[in-house]
N, C-alpha and C positions, 0 to 999 in steps of 0.2 A: 685658849681652852685646852683641855685634855681630849683629845680626839682619836678614836679607833678607826682606821680605813679597812674595810673588808674587801680583798681582793688585790693583788698586787700586779695586776697587769698594767695595760698602757694609762689606762684613766685613773686606777688606784694609785700605781707609784708616782704618777706626776703630782697627782693632788697631795699625797701624802709628803713627797718632798718639797713641794712648794708652800704647804702648810707649817712644815717643820722649819723651813727658811725664814717664814713669817713670823715665828716665834711661838707657835703652838706647840704643845708636847704631843707627839704623834706615836702611835703604836699601830703598826701594818699588821693584818691577819690574813693567812693564806694557808690552804691545806697542804701545799706542795713544800717538803722540808728543804728542797734545793733553794727555793726562792728565799724562804726565810734566813738560811744560813747565810747567803750571799749577802742579803740586805744587812743582817748584824756585822758583817766583816767589812761593812761600808762600800759594798759593791751593788750596783743596779742590776737587777735578772732581767732587764730589757735593755734594747739599745735604741737610745732616743738622745737627740740632741741636748746637753747640758744637764740631763737627769744625773748621769754619773757624778759630776761635781757636787751637786746638790745633796745627793744622798751620802756621799762621803764627808761632807761637811756637816750635815746634819747628824749623821751618826757619832761623828767625832766630837760633836758639841753635845752630845746628850739629849738632843730633841727629837731623835727618830730611832725606833728599834721595830722588831719584828718579832711575831710569836704565831704557832699554830693552833693557839688554844684560845678560841672565841670567849669562853668565861673570863679568863685573865684579862683581855683586852678591854672587854665591858666594865669590869669592876676597876680599872685602871682609866676610865674615861668617863667624859660627861655627854659624849656625842659620838654616834657611830655613823660612819659615811660608807654607804654600800655600794661598791664599785665593781661588782662581779658580773661576768659575762652573760649575755643573753643572746646565743647564737640562734641561727635558723635551724628549725627541723627539716627533714627532708621534703615535707608537703610545704613549706615555705612558712608556718606559723612559727611563733617565737616559744624557745624554749627556757622557761623560766624556773628549771630545776634549781639553778644555783641561788636565785633569789630567794625561792621558798624555803631553801636549806639556811641560808644566812638567817632570814627572819626568825625562823625556828630557834637557831642558836642564840641569836641576840635577845629574843623574847624569854628565853630559858634564863639566860645569864642576867637580864634585868630583874627577873623575878626573884632569882637567888640574892641578889644585892639588896633588893627591897628600896632601892634609890630611884627617884625619877631619872629617866634619861629620853633623849631627844635621838631619834633614827632618822637619816636623811639619805633618801634613794637617789643616787647619782647614776645607776644602771639605765639603760635605755629600755623602757617599757612602754607598752601600748596603753590607750587610754582605758581606764576601767580597771588596770592591774592594781594600783594603790587601794582602791577600795574594794577589791575583790579579792585579793590575794595579799598585799603587804599588811594592810592595817588589821585584817581579821586575824592573821598569823600571828602579829606580834601582841594584839591585845588578847588573844586566846591563852597566851602564857604570863603576859605581863599587866594586863589591865589597864588601868588608869595611870600606871606609872610611866607609860610610854606616850611620848608625842611624837608625830611623825610629818614629815615634809618631803617633796620631790625637788631635786635640784639638777636639771638635765646639764650635761656637759658639752661644749663646744670646741672640742679639742682636735685638732688634726695630727696624726701620726708625722714625725720628722720636725714639727714646728710646735708641739705639744706646750712645751713651757712657754714659749712666746704667746701663744693663745691663751695660756691661762692667765698670764699677766696683762693680756690684752683683749680681753674678750669682746664680741661685738655687743653681747647683753649679758646679764645676768638673771636668770629666772629661778623664783622659788615659789611652788606650790604648796599649800598648806592648808588644814582645816580650820585654822585661826589666825588671826593677823599676827598675834604676838610670836607665835613660831615662825611665821615667814620672816618676819624683821631679824629675831634672833639667828636665823641662817644667813640672811642678807648681810648682817655684821661681819661675818667671816670674812667678806669680800668689800668691806667698807673702803678700802684704800685703791681698789681697782677702778680703772676708767669703764665708760660705756654706760647705757642706761639700764636701771634696775627694776624688775618687775615683781611684785608680790601679786599672786593669783591664785585660782583653785589648782587642785591637784591635777584635774584632768586636764586643764589647760597646758600646764606644765609638761604633762606626758605627751600631749599631742604637738607642742612646739617644736620639739626634737625631730618629730618624724616629718613635720611640715618642712623644715630646714634642709633635711637630708634628700627628700624627695625633690625639693626645689632645685638643689644642686645637681642631682641626677637629669632633672628635665632640661638643665642648662647645658650640660654635657652633651647630652642626645641632641639637642636643639643645635648647637654649635656644629656637632658633626654632621647632622644632615643638610645643614646650609653648605657645609664644605663638600658634602658628595655631590651636591647640585653645582656648586662653583666648579669644581675640579671637571666635571663632566661637559660643562660650557666653557671652559678655559678661563675662569675668571679667579683672580687672587684672594681666596677665602679669608686669608687672615687679614687682607687689606679690608674687606667687606665687615667683618666682624670688629675690627679695631674701629671703624668709623660708627658701626652700630653701637658699640659701648660708650661712644661720647655722648650719647642721648642720655641724660640723668633726669629728664623731665618725663618722660615716658618709658623708654625701654628699661632702664636700670632705675627703677623707682618704684613706690608701692601704688602706682596710679591704678594700674589694672588688676592688682592682686588682692581684691575685695570678693568674698563669696557672694553670688546672687545669681541673677538671670543670665540668659544666653546673650551672647554678642550679635550685633546686627548692624546695619547701615549699608552705605554704598561702597565701603571699602574692605572691611574684614572678611566677610564671607565671599567676597568676588576674588579677592588676592589669594585667599588661602586655598579656593578652589583650583586657581590657575596655576599656582606653585606646585600643588598635588599632581595636577595635570602634566605639568612639565616633567615632573618626575617620573611619571610612568611612561611619557614620550621617550625619555632617555633611559629607560629600562631601570630604573633605580628603585630600591625598596627603601621607603620613606615611612615607617610604621609611627612615628610622632606626628609628622605632619598630616598623614593620612587619617588620623584618629581624631583632628581636630573638630571638624564638622560633624561626625557621629556623636561627639562628646556634646557639642553645642546643641545636637537635636535632643539629646538625652534631657538636658535642662528643661527644654519645651516639655517633654513628656512627663517629668515629674512635677510641673506646675499643673498640667491637665489632669493627672492623677489625682493632685490634693484637691483642686476644686471639686472634682466628681465625688470625691471621698467625704467632701463637707456635707454632701446631700442636700445643699443650697440649689435652688432651680432658677431664681432670680440673681443676676449677677451684675454689679455696677463696676465698671472698668474705668480706672482712674489713669489716664496716659496711655497712648497707644503709638506714638512715635517711639523709636528705639531709645532715644534719650531726651530728657527734658531740654526745652531751649529751642528745639529744631521741629520742623513739620514733615521731616524726613520719614516717609513710611517704607522706602526701599529695603526689603529684607528684614523688617523690623519683627524680632521675635514675639513682640507683643500682637502684632496683626496675625501671625500663626497661630498664637494660644487662642485668640479671639475666634478664629475661623475653626479652630477644632472644637471648641466649647459650642459654638452655634451649631456646627454639625452633630453635636451630641444632643441637639434639642433644648440646650439652656435658653432661657430669657435674658438677653444682655442689653445693657445701655451703656453707652460710652461718653466719656468726658476727657477732651483734650483740646485746651484752648488753642493751642498752635495749629492743630489739625483741622478745627472747625474753620478757622479764618483760611488755612489753604484751600479748602472746599469750596470758599467763596472766590478767593482772589489768587492764591497761590501758585508755585510751580507744579505741585502735587495734585492740582485740581483735576486733569484728566484721569490722572491715576486713580484718584478717589472715586470720581465719578463712573469710569469706564471698566477699572479692573476690580475694584471691590466696593461695587454699589451697595451690596447687601450690608456692609460696614457703614456706608456713608448715610443710610437710612436710619441707623440706631445711634448715630453721633448727636450730641446734646451740647449746648452752649452753656447750660446751668448746672453748676456743680453740685448744688445742693438736690436739685431735682433727681439728679443721676443718682447720688448717694442714697437718697431715700428710696430708690427703686430696688436695691440689692438687699437680700438676705446675707449675701457675701459681698464686702467690698474688695476688689483687687487693685492693689496700687502697682502701676505698670513702670511708671517712671517717677524720679524725684524732684517734679514740678514744686516751686516753694509753697503754691497753695495747698498742696496736700499735707502741710504741717497742721493745719487747723482741723483735718478731719475728725479726730476724736470728739470735738465739740458739736459734730452735725449727727453722730450716731445715735440711733435708738439703743436702749439696753440689749435687744435681742441679735442686734446686728454683729458680724464678725468680720474680722480683716485679714486677708492673705497677701503680704507684702512681697514684692519681688526685688526691692532695692534698700530695704530697711530705712524707712522713715523714722527716725528716733522717737519722734513725739508720739507715735501710735503704739509704741511698746509698753507704755503703761496700762494699756487694756487687758494685760494679764492673758488669762485663759482664752480671751476672744480674739487674741493676736497671734498670727503664724506667719511663717516666712520660709521661701524656698530651701534655705540653707541656715536657718538659725531656729 
């Protein structure tokens, strides 16, 4: 393809050099004359492993050049890849000045050519920027001549060429499938999974990645701080920790939903945070876990109250399906808060009902939360019929049949995302979706 790359920083230059190496005809665009001159001389204007060699070979082979004229670049290309910077402002907000300027220049140039053009945003931008800034700016000048996609990059400085050639994933967000597939074709020979999705998902994926990496660094450091204070080899601890790819290094817990609970996580998080205080350590990440968890319960309470429903059917009260364990169940905390607000609840949980009769939790149910024991039912359909709002608390398999039990006026609030209930449309809502 004929490609214009706007911005010759780390992302733009690496992308331009690799695309030129792969046989595309690439023109780089940058307002800094020094960068343009250096690249046209076959020299990389940044220090990055292997980029210098790729630039020299591509310039010598005639597949890569640079200009400071956006109109010239757009006229000589079919696709513009926007890789301009999006730095932080002093208040932490994202500065999209360069993005807006590039879109204005590209839009005007497309209008001048009168030819269809594909604009791909590779700069890191927050959700809503594509529809709120990029697309309106481009279409204000170029109208229907422009098609738009978002293609976040996952490159690390010092290993950017390797990362370009070995991406963990390739993500393209677009307003239509054909545009997404056209952009994905640029990376057809690269390994890793490829995703065509909405522009909003593509925008947020990059932030999810980088925030998770930051959490991992902070988590490793806080565990290291505790280990050093108690005389334990922190690297050995984390080396063993990382061997667990079933739970620790896996997607298992990384699903948006309700609060964590049970007999282990709350107890152990509290104990480790207390140990940190005992050692006079400042552990802001670990100390934030229990308040963050409580906030998810607050969100659910607020959502149920905001629904206006007075009669609530609660399906599943144990902290997860397949157990009768109510210890520190966030569903129990939710139920108690709603009862305290004067709502009329009925609860169905097959395992907890059995536990009330014969299980290990019998004394807890009858003596600690008798007000809840009195509204437990062993009849799913009767419980569902009670609720103006049906709250799904865990993903017990019998809840998949919920849509067939509902009256037309009943609504669902889902804490765990039971897929079968999403077809209810506007009658369906969830804590994090």
